[in-house]
py3Dmol code that shows the C-alpha trace and the ligand (Angstrom):
import py3Dmol

protein = """\
ATOM      1  CA  MET A   1       0.000   0.000   0.000  1.00  0.00           C
ATOM      2  CA  GLN A   2       2.809   2.370   0.918  1.00  0.00           C
ATOM      3  CA  GLN A   3       4.362   1.839  -2.480  1.00  0.00           C
ATOM      4  CA  GLY A   4       1.122   2.576  -4.235  1.00  0.00           C
ATOM      5  CA  TYR A   5      -0.108  -0.878  -5.184  1.00  0.00           C
ATOM      6  CA  LEU A   6      -3.834  -1.423  -5.120  1.00  0.00           C
ATOM      7  CA  ARG A   7      -4.474  -5.125  -5.393  1.00  0.00           C
ATOM      8  CA  VAL A   8      -3.053  -8.469  -4.441  1.00  0.00           C
ATOM      9  CA  ARG A   9      -4.112 -11.974  -5.235  1.00  0.00           C
ATOM     10  CA  THR A  10      -4.390 -14.133  -2.133  1.00  0.00           C
ATOM     11  CA  ASP A  11      -4.821 -17.844  -2.644  1.00  0.00           C
ATOM     12  CA  GLY A  12      -5.935 -17.208  -6.212  1.00  0.00           C
ATOM     13  CA  ARG A  13      -8.474 -14.471  -5.384  1.00  0.00           C
ATOM     14  CA  LEU A  14      -7.978 -10.829  -6.307  1.00  0.00           C
ATOM     15  CA  VAL A  15      -8.554  -8.517  -3.378  1.00  0.00           C
ATOM     16  CA  GLU A  16      -8.161  -4.819  -2.890  1.00  0.00           C
ATOM     17  CA  LEU A  17      -5.473  -3.694  -0.505  1.00  0.00           C
ATOM     18  CA  LYS A  18      -7.087  -1.784   2.303  1.00  0.00           C
ATOM     19  CA  LYS A  19      -6.453  -1.096   5.919  1.00  0.00           C
ATOM     20  CA  GLY A  20      -7.569  -3.937   8.143  1.00  0.00           C
ATOM     21  CA  LEU A  21      -7.217  -6.609   5.441  1.00  0.00           C
ATOM     22  CA  GLN A  22      -6.649  -9.879   7.256  1.00  0.00           C
ATOM     23  CA  LEU A  23      -5.608 -13.386   6.412  1.00  0.00           C
ATOM     24  CA  ASP A  24      -5.923 -16.457   8.567  1.00  0.00           C
ATOM     25  CA  ARG A  25      -2.601 -16.368  10.336  1.00  0.00           C
ATOM     26  CA  TYR A  26      -2.604 -20.094  11.001  1.00  0.00           C
ATOM     27  CA  LYS A  27      -2.619 -21.023   7.365  1.00  0.00           C
ATOM     28  CA  THR A  28      -0.001 -20.612   4.687  1.00  0.00           C
ATOM     29  CA  HIS A  29      -1.084 -18.341   1.869  1.00  0.00           C
ATOM     30  CA  ASP A  30      -0.068 -17.620  -1.675  1.00  0.00           C
ATOM     31  CA  ILE A  31       0.141 -13.856  -1.926  1.00  0.00           C
ATOM     32  CA  GLU A  32       0.891 -12.246  -5.274  1.00  0.00           C
ATOM     33  CA  LEU A  33       1.178  -8.591  -6.046  1.00  0.00           C
ATOM     34  CA  LEU A  34      -0.856  -7.284  -8.958  1.00  0.00           C
ATOM     35  CA  ILE A  35       1.402  -5.024 -10.979  1.00  0.00           C
ATOM     36  CA  ASP A  36      -0.858  -4.105 -13.841  1.00  0.00           C
ATOM     37  CA  ARG A  37      -4.016  -4.959 -15.680  1.00  0.00           C
ATOM     38  CA  LEU A  38      -4.094  -4.044 -19.299  1.00  0.00           C
ATOM     39  CA  GLU A  39      -5.765  -4.752 -22.588  1.00  0.00           C
ATOM     40  CA  ILE A  40      -3.507  -5.886 -25.372  1.00  0.00           C
ATOM     41  CA  GLY A  41      -3.832  -3.673 -28.420  1.00  0.00           C
ATOM     42  CA  PRO A  42      -2.065  -1.050 -30.498  1.00  0.00           C
ATOM     43  CA  GLY A  43       0.018   1.383 -28.460  1.00  0.00           C
ATOM     44  CA  VAL A  44       0.279  -0.814 -25.379  1.00  0.00           C
ATOM     45  CA  GLU A  45       3.895  -1.833 -25.917  1.00  0.00           C
ATOM     46  CA  GLN A  46       5.570   0.724 -23.736  1.00  0.00           C
ATOM     47  CA  ARG A  47       3.295   0.213 -20.753  1.00  0.00           C
ATOM     48  CA  LEU A  48       3.573  -3.535 -21.150  1.00  0.00           C
ATOM     49  CA  THR A  49       7.343  -3.320 -21.267  1.00  0.00           C
ATOM     50  CA  GLU A  50       7.501  -1.156 -18.158  1.00  0.00           C
ATOM     51  CA  SER A  51       5.074  -3.328 -16.239  1.00  0.00           C
ATOM     52  CA  MET A  52       6.935  -6.486 -17.170  1.00  0.00           C
ATOM     53  CA  ALA A  53      10.240  -4.939 -16.111  1.00  0.00           C
ATOM     54  CA  LEU A  54       8.752  -3.913 -12.788  1.00  0.00           C
ATOM     55  CA  ALA A  55       7.136  -7.307 -12.236  1.00  0.00           C
ATOM     56  CA  MET A  56      10.371  -9.090 -13.051  1.00  0.00           C
ATOM     57  CA  LYS A  57      12.210  -6.857 -10.599  1.00  0.00           C
ATOM     58  CA  LEU A  58       9.742  -7.284  -7.741  1.00  0.00           C
ATOM     59  CA  GLY A  59       9.267 -10.953  -8.530  1.00  0.00           C
ATOM     60  CA  LYS A  60      13.011 -11.516  -8.464  1.00  0.00           C
ATOM     61  CA  GLY A  61      12.975 -12.859 -11.985  1.00  0.00           C
ATOM     62  CA  SER A  62       9.552 -14.501 -12.061  1.00  0.00           C
ATOM     63  CA  VAL A  63       6.146 -13.248 -13.191  1.00  0.00           C
ATOM     64  CA  MET A  64       2.699 -14.661 -13.657  1.00  0.00           C
ATOM     65  CA  ILE A  65       0.354 -13.560 -16.381  1.00  0.00           C
ATOM     66  CA  LEU A  66      -3.337 -14.275 -16.112  1.00  0.00           C
ATOM     67  CA  GLU A  67      -5.461 -13.779 -19.158  1.00  0.00           C
ATOM     68  CA  ASN A  68      -8.853 -12.262 -18.535  1.00  0.00           C
ATOM     69  CA  GLY A  69     -11.462 -14.954 -18.146  1.00  0.00           C
ATOM     70  CA  LYS A  70      -8.971 -17.763 -17.808  1.00  0.00           C
ATOM     71  CA  GLU A  71      -8.470 -19.858 -14.713  1.00  0.00           C
ATOM     72  CA  LYS A  72      -4.869 -20.803 -15.145  1.00  0.00           C
ATOM     73  CA  GLU A  73      -2.043 -18.321 -15.048  1.00  0.00           C
ATOM     74  CA  ASN A  74       1.064 -18.572 -17.191  1.00  0.00           C
ATOM     75  CA  TYR A  75       4.312 -18.519 -15.366  1.00  0.00           C
ATOM     76  CA  TYR A  76       7.480 -16.963 -16.730  1.00  0.00           C
ATOM     77  CA  SER A  77      10.864 -17.047 -15.147  1.00  0.00           C
ATOM     78  CA  ARG A  78      14.381 -15.972 -15.899  1.00  0.00           C
ATOM     79  CA  HIS A  79      15.615 -18.748 -13.652  1.00  0.00           C
ATOM     80  CA  LEU A  80      16.055 -22.274 -14.865  1.00  0.00           C
ATOM     81  CA  MET A  81      13.288 -23.522 -12.684  1.00  0.00           C
ATOM     82  CA  CYS A  82      10.207 -25.523 -13.479  1.00  0.00           C
ATOM     83  CA  PRO A  83       7.203 -23.997 -11.626  1.00  0.00           C
ATOM     84  CA  THR A  84       5.284 -27.276 -11.670  1.00  0.00           C
ATOM     85  CA  SER A  85       7.920 -29.743 -10.582  1.00  0.00           C
ATOM     86  CA  GLY A  86      10.090 -27.280  -8.679  1.00  0.00           C
ATOM     87  CA  ILE A  87      13.220 -28.827 -10.215  1.00  0.00           C
ATOM     88  CA  SER A  88      15.832 -26.167 -10.676  1.00  0.00           C
ATOM     89  CA  TYR A  89      18.838 -26.319 -12.893  1.00  0.00           C
ATOM     90  CA  ASP A  90      22.208 -24.791 -12.405  1.00  0.00           C
ATOM     91  CA  GLU A  91      23.069 -21.987 -14.744  1.00  0.00           C
ATOM     92  CA  PRO A  92      24.799 -23.662 -17.664  1.00  0.00           C
ATOM     93  CA  GLN A  93      28.539 -23.278 -17.795  1.00  0.00           C
ATOM     94  CA  PRO A  94      30.980 -24.578 -20.352  1.00  0.00           C
ATOM     95  CA  ASN A  95      31.786 -27.594 -18.189  1.00  0.00           C
ATOM     96  CA  THR A  96      28.091 -28.509 -17.950  1.00  0.00           C
ATOM     97  CA  PHE A  97      28.594 -29.797 -21.479  1.00  0.00           C
ATOM     98  CA  SER A  98      31.888 -31.542 -20.920  1.00  0.00           C
ATOM     99  CA  PHE A  99      31.989 -35.238 -20.126  1.00  0.00           C
ATOM    100  CA  ASN A 100      35.492 -34.716 -18.763  1.00  0.00           C
ATOM    101  CA  SER A 101      34.076 -32.619 -15.950  1.00  0.00           C
ATOM    102  CA  PRO A 102      32.121 -33.951 -12.974  1.00  0.00           C
ATOM    103  CA  TYR A 103      29.653 -31.139 -13.689  1.00  0.00           C
ATOM    104  CA  GLY A 104      28.821 -32.582 -17.060  1.00  0.00           C
ATOM    105  CA  ALA A 105      29.635 -36.273 -16.950  1.00  0.00           C
ATOM    106  CA  CYS A 106      26.897 -38.884 -16.780  1.00  0.00           C
ATOM    107  CA  ARG A 107      26.858 -40.279 -13.252  1.00  0.00           C
ATOM    108  CA  LYS A 108      26.142 -43.839 -14.237  1.00  0.00           C
ATOM    109  CA  CYS A 109      29.035 -44.315 -16.642  1.00  0.00           C
ATOM    110  CA  ASN A 110      31.242 -41.482 -15.317  1.00  0.00           C
ATOM    111  CA  GLY A 111      31.342 -39.925 -18.749  1.00  0.00           C
ATOM    112  CA  LEU A 112      32.590 -43.022 -20.564  1.00  0.00           C
ATOM    113  CA  GLY A 113      29.415 -43.568 -22.574  1.00  0.00           C
ATOM    114  CA  THR A 114      29.637 -47.298 -22.032  1.00  0.00           C
ATOM    115  CA  ILE A 115      29.180 -49.519 -19.028  1.00  0.00           C
ATOM    116  CA  THR A 116      30.741 -52.863 -18.327  1.00  0.00           C
ATOM    117  CA  GLU A 117      28.549 -55.876 -18.245  1.00  0.00           C
ATOM    118  CA  ILE A 118      29.384 -59.479 -17.686  1.00  0.00           C
ATOM    119  CA  ASP A 119      28.761 -61.556 -20.782  1.00  0.00           C
ATOM    120  CA  ILE A 120      26.808 -64.495 -19.364  1.00  0.00           C
ATOM    121  CA  LYS A 121      27.485 -66.684 -22.415  1.00  0.00           C
ATOM    122  CA  SER A 122      31.185 -66.370 -21.818  1.00  0.00           C
ATOM    123  CA  ILE A 123      30.992 -67.435 -18.186  1.00  0.00           C
ATOM    124  CA  ILE A 124      28.559 -70.288 -18.874  1.00  0.00           C
ATOM    125  CA  PRO A 125      29.405 -71.392 -22.456  1.00  0.00           C
ATOM    126  CA  ASP A 126      28.014 -74.892 -21.991  1.00  0.00           C
ATOM    127  CA  PRO A 127      24.863 -75.072 -19.817  1.00  0.00           C
ATOM    128  CA  LEU A 128      24.832 -78.868 -20.064  1.00  0.00           C
ATOM    129  CA  LYS A 129      27.786 -78.976 -17.701  1.00  0.00           C
ATOM    130  CA  SER A 130      27.291 -78.852 -13.953  1.00  0.00           C
ATOM    131  CA  ILE A 131      28.794 -76.317 -11.603  1.00  0.00           C
ATOM    132  CA  LYS A 132      30.793 -79.169 -10.027  1.00  0.00           C
ATOM    133  CA  VAL A 133      32.735 -79.956 -13.202  1.00  0.00           C
ATOM    134  CA  GLY A 134      33.434 -76.310 -13.956  1.00  0.00           C
ATOM    135  CA  GLY A 135      30.328 -75.161 -15.835  1.00  0.00           C
ATOM    136  CA  ILE A 136      30.905 -71.661 -14.482  1.00  0.00           C
ATOM    137  CA  ILE A 137      34.196 -70.837 -16.164  1.00  0.00           C
ATOM    138  CA  PRO A 138      35.570 -68.161 -13.794  1.00  0.00           C
ATOM    139  CA  LEU A 139      35.041 -70.527 -10.835  1.00  0.00           C
ATOM    140  CA  GLY A 140      36.453 -73.636 -12.439  1.00  0.00           C
ATOM    141  CA  PRO A 141      35.723 -77.132 -11.066  1.00  0.00           C
ATOM    142  CA  GLN A 142      34.530 -77.487  -7.481  1.00  0.00           C
ATOM    143  CA  LYS A 143      37.143 -76.775  -4.846  1.00  0.00           C
ATOM    144  CA  ASP A 144      37.044 -76.486  -1.110  1.00  0.00           C
ATOM    145  CA  SER A 145      36.683 -72.731  -1.307  1.00  0.00           C
ATOM    146  CA  TRP A 146      34.452 -70.129   0.191  1.00  0.00           C
ATOM    147  CA  ILE A 147      32.471 -69.377  -2.949  1.00  0.00           C
ATOM    148  CA  PHE A 148      31.591 -73.069  -3.464  1.00  0.00           C
ATOM    149  CA  LYS A 149      30.544 -73.372   0.167  1.00  0.00           C
ATOM    150  CA  GLN A 150      28.234 -70.440  -0.398  1.00  0.00           C
ATOM    151  CA  LEU A 151      26.847 -72.050  -3.547  1.00  0.00           C
ATOM    152  CA  ILE A 152      26.084 -75.273  -1.656  1.00  0.00           C
ATOM    153  CA  ALA A 153      24.234 -73.307   1.027  1.00  0.00           C
ATOM    154  CA  LEU A 154      22.447 -71.309  -1.669  1.00  0.00           C
ATOM    155  CA  GLY A 155      21.378 -74.531  -3.381  1.00  0.00           C
ATOM    156  CA  ARG A 156      19.640 -75.741  -0.216  1.00  0.00           C
ATOM    157  CA  LYS A 157      17.534 -72.616  -0.265  1.00  0.00           C
ATOM    158  CA  TYR A 158      17.012 -72.296  -4.015  1.00  0.00           C
ATOM    159  CA  ASN A 159      16.539 -75.877  -5.106  1.00  0.00           C
ATOM    160  CA  PHE A 160      19.649 -76.756  -6.999  1.00  0.00           C
ATOM    161  CA  ASN A 161      22.797 -78.698  -6.430  1.00  0.00           C
ATOM    162  CA  LEU A 162      26.262 -78.521  -7.900  1.00  0.00           C
ATOM    163  CA  THR A 163      26.011 -81.829  -9.787  1.00  0.00           C
ATOM    164  CA  MET A 164      22.993 -81.044 -11.949  1.00  0.00           C
ATOM    165  CA  PRO A 165      23.451 -79.532 -15.423  1.00  0.00           C
ATOM    166  CA  ILE A 166      23.262 -75.757 -15.192  1.00  0.00           C
ATOM    167  CA  ALA A 167      20.484 -75.880 -17.808  1.00  0.00           C
ATOM    168  CA  ASP A 168      18.302 -77.718 -15.252  1.00  0.00           C
ATOM    169  CA  ILE A 169      18.693 -75.064 -12.569  1.00  0.00           C
ATOM    170  CA  PRO A 170      15.456 -73.064 -12.320  1.00  0.00           C
ATOM    171  CA  GLU A 171      15.768 -69.618 -13.876  1.00  0.00           C
ATOM    172  CA  GLU A 172      15.077 -67.789 -10.629  1.00  0.00           C
ATOM    173  CA  SER A 173      17.809 -69.771  -8.874  1.00  0.00           C
ATOM    174  CA  LEU A 174      20.282 -69.111 -11.676  1.00  0.00           C
ATOM    175  CA  ASN A 175      19.559 -65.401 -11.367  1.00  0.00           C
ATOM    176  CA  VAL A 176      20.429 -65.580  -7.685  1.00  0.00           C
ATOM    177  CA  ILE A 177      23.620 -67.526  -8.492  1.00  0.00           C
ATOM    178  CA  LEU A 178      24.635 -64.810 -10.968  1.00  0.00           C
ATOM    179  CA  TYR A 179      23.421 -61.631  -9.324  1.00  0.00           C
ATOM    180  CA  GLY A 180      23.266 -62.524  -5.630  1.00  0.00           C
ATOM    181  CA  SER A 181      20.555 -62.100  -3.048  1.00  0.00           C
ATOM    182  CA  ASP A 182      20.022 -60.213   0.172  1.00  0.00           C
ATOM    183  CA  ASP A 183      18.922 -63.387   1.946  1.00  0.00           C
ATOM    184  CA  VAL A 184      21.088 -64.460   4.805  1.00  0.00           C
ATOM    185  CA  LEU A 185      22.738 -67.823   4.210  1.00  0.00           C
ATOM    186  CA  ASN A 186      24.132 -70.140   6.800  1.00  0.00           C
ATOM    187  CA  VAL A 187      27.414 -71.341   5.417  1.00  0.00           C
ATOM    188  CA  THR A 188      29.244 -74.145   7.170  1.00  0.00           C
ATOM    189  CA  SER A 189      32.922 -73.522   7.284  1.00  0.00           C
ATOM    190  CA  ASP A 190      35.439 -75.950   8.713  1.00  0.00           C
ATOM    191  CA  THR A 191      38.525 -73.839   8.266  1.00  0.00           C
ATOM    192  CA  GLY A 192      40.757 -74.471  11.245  1.00  0.00           C
ATOM    193  CA  GLY A 193      39.071 -77.670  12.423  1.00  0.00           C
ATOM    194  CA  GLY A 194      35.740 -77.689  14.268  1.00  0.00           C
ATOM    195  CA  GLY A 195      33.174 -76.473  11.716  1.00  0.00           C
ATOM    196  CA  TYR A 196      31.060 -73.465  12.456  1.00  0.00           C
ATOM    197  CA  ASN A 197      28.180 -71.678  10.857  1.00  0.00           C
ATOM    198  CA  GLN A 198      28.495 -68.275   9.415  1.00  0.00           C
ATOM    199  CA  ALA A 199      25.624 -66.074   8.325  1.00  0.00           C
ATOM    200  CA  VAL A 200      26.446 -64.243   5.114  1.00  0.00           C
ATOM    201  CA  SER A 201      24.673 -62.664   2.215  1.00  0.00           C
ATOM    202  CA  TYR A 202      25.720 -63.939  -1.159  1.00  0.00           C
ATOM    203  CA  GLU A 203      26.988 -61.341  -3.655  1.00  0.00           C
ATOM    204  CA  GLY A 204      26.580 -63.305  -6.880  1.00  0.00           C
ATOM    205  CA  ILE A 205      29.095 -64.471  -9.489  1.00  0.00           C
ATOM    206  CA  VAL A 206      28.730 -61.314 -11.566  1.00  0.00           C
ATOM    207  CA  ASN A 207      29.489 -58.991  -8.667  1.00  0.00           C
ATOM    208  CA  PHE A 208      32.237 -61.339  -7.546  1.00  0.00           C
ATOM    209  CA  ILE A 209      33.921 -61.043 -10.955  1.00  0.00           C
ATOM    210  CA  ILE A 210      33.500 -57.270 -11.085  1.00  0.00           C
ATOM    211  CA  SER A 211      35.028 -56.854  -7.622  1.00  0.00           C
ATOM    212  CA  GLN A 212      37.914 -59.206  -8.511  1.00  0.00           C
ATOM    213  CA  GLU A 213      38.649 -57.095 -11.563  1.00  0.00           C
ATOM    214  CA  ALA A 214      38.592 -53.883  -9.539  1.00  0.00           C
ATOM    215  CA  GLU A 215      40.744 -55.262  -6.736  1.00  0.00           C
ATOM    216  CA  SER A 216      43.298 -57.254  -8.645  1.00  0.00           C
ATOM    217  CA  ASN A 217      46.788 -55.863  -9.046  1.00  0.00           C
ATOM    218  CA  SER A 218      47.844 -58.471 -11.553  1.00  0.00           C
ATOM    219  CA  PRO A 219      47.514 -57.365 -15.183  1.00  0.00           C
ATOM    220  CA  ALA A 220      47.205 -60.987 -16.309  1.00  0.00           C
ATOM    221  CA  MET A 221      44.379 -61.590 -13.835  1.00  0.00           C
ATOM    222  CA  ARG A 222      42.627 -58.442 -14.959  1.00  0.00           C
ATOM    223  CA  ARG A 223      42.934 -59.378 -18.624  1.00  0.00           C
ATOM    224  CA  TRP A 224      41.518 -62.795 -17.843  1.00  0.00           C
ATOM    225  CA  ILE A 225      38.551 -61.278 -16.038  1.00  0.00           C
ATOM    226  CA  GLN A 226      38.027 -58.669 -18.733  1.00  0.00           C
ATOM    227  CA  GLY A 227      37.532 -61.536 -21.156  1.00  0.00           C
ATOM    228  CA  PHE A 228      34.173 -62.142 -19.455  1.00  0.00           C
ATOM    229  CA  MET A 229      33.133 -58.544 -19.783  1.00  0.00           C
ATOM    230  CA  GLN A 230      31.542 -56.650 -22.584  1.00  0.00           C
ATOM    231  CA  TYR A 231      31.039 -52.968 -23.055  1.00  0.00           C
ATOM    232  CA  VAL A 232      27.549 -51.796 -23.826  1.00  0.00           C
ATOM    233  CA  GLU A 233      26.084 -48.360 -24.419  1.00  0.00           C
ATOM    234  CA  CYS A 234      25.220 -46.631 -21.147  1.00  0.00           C
ATOM    235  CA  PRO A 235      21.438 -46.850 -20.730  1.00  0.00           C
ATOM    236  CA  GLU A 236      21.334 -43.591 -18.751  1.00  0.00           C
ATOM    237  CA  CYS A 237      22.995 -41.206 -21.233  1.00  0.00           C
ATOM    238  CA  LYS A 238      22.537 -43.404 -24.339  1.00  0.00           C
ATOM    239  CA  GLY A 239      26.221 -43.065 -25.056  1.00  0.00           C
ATOM    240  CA  THR A 240      26.269 -39.264 -25.072  1.00  0.00           C
ATOM    241  CA  ARG A 241      28.458 -39.308 -21.912  1.00  0.00           C
ATOM    242  CA  LEU A 242      26.624 -36.282 -20.514  1.00  0.00           C
ATOM    243  CA  LYS A 243      24.373 -36.131 -17.479  1.00  0.00           C
ATOM    244  CA  LYS A 244      20.625 -35.747 -17.845  1.00  0.00           C
ATOM    245  CA  GLU A 245      20.554 -32.108 -16.782  1.00  0.00           C
ATOM    246  CA  ALA A 246      23.049 -31.209 -19.503  1.00  0.00           C
ATOM    247  CA  MET A 247      20.980 -33.063 -22.092  1.00  0.00           C
ATOM    248  CA  TYR A 248      17.872 -31.036 -21.197  1.00  0.00           C
ATOM    249  CA  PHE A 249      19.566 -27.957 -22.582  1.00  0.00           C
ATOM    250  CA  PHE A 250      19.890 -29.632 -25.935  1.00  0.00           C
ATOM    251  CA  SER A 251      16.420 -31.101 -26.056  1.00  0.00           C
ATOM    252  CA  SER A 252      14.760 -27.776 -25.296  1.00  0.00           C
ATOM    253  CA  ARG A 253      15.933 -26.413 -28.608  1.00  0.00           C
TER     254      ARG A 253
END
"""
ligand_1 = """\
1
ZN
Zn 26.215 -42.648 -19.179
"""
view = py3Dmol.view(width=600, height=400)
view.addModel(protein, "pdb")
view.setStyle({"model": 0}, {"cartoon": {"style": "trace"}})
view.addModel(ligand_1, "xyz")
view.setStyle({"model": 1}, {"stick": {}})
view.zoomTo()
view.show()
C-alpha cells in the first residue's frame, strides 16, 4: 500500500489492498502482487514493457500472467526452474557440457558412454555342464573354497545342487547364483578344524567377478577377467556421456 499498489491476489483471489485486510494467520497463503491490468492492443507496448520490467524486478525474476477470463495463469521465469515440478537447474557453464568434468559427466558411466557388463554366455558357455565340473568358467571345477561353500548353502535354499546340469537349474535360482541375493545364508565352514556356521549374504558371481577385476593388481588376472566382460552403451545417457541435466539444454531447442 505504501508503495502505491492497489491489489493483491491471495490464494488465487484478487482482493483490494485496504487497511484492516486480514488473512488467517494459522494457514499458509499464496500472496501475489498485482502489478498491472491491461488490454492488449495497439500502443500498449511501452506500458507492457515497463510493467513487465517492474514485475520481473519485484518478482526476483519470475512473473505470472493471467489472461482475462482464464483460470490458469502462465508462469514466466528468468531462472532455470520448473514452476510445476520445482526442479531447478544450475546456470549452464561450459563444463556442464563436458563429459570430462564432474559437472557434465553422466553419473552412471562417469562420462565413458559405455558400461561394463558381464557376458553371461562367456561365463557359462556350456549349460549342459554342472557347476561341479566347472560349468561356471571363472570358478572352475569345485574346490574347497568359500564361494563353493556359499553355492552349496544357496542350493539348499534355491533348489539346486552342484552336480545337476546348469540348464536344469530353475531360472530364478540361476539369477540368484549370478546376481546374488540379500537373503542371509548359513554357510558351514570348517577352516581351522571344528566347523562353524556363518551367516552371510551372497553377492553373486557377476558382482564377484566385477570386484575381482577392480581389486586385482595383476595385469594378467585383470585381462583374464576382462575376457568375461563386454562394453555396452550406457542406458542412462545413451552413449552421449553427458548427465541428464546437460541433455535437457539440448532437447529444449
Ligand atoms: Zn552414461
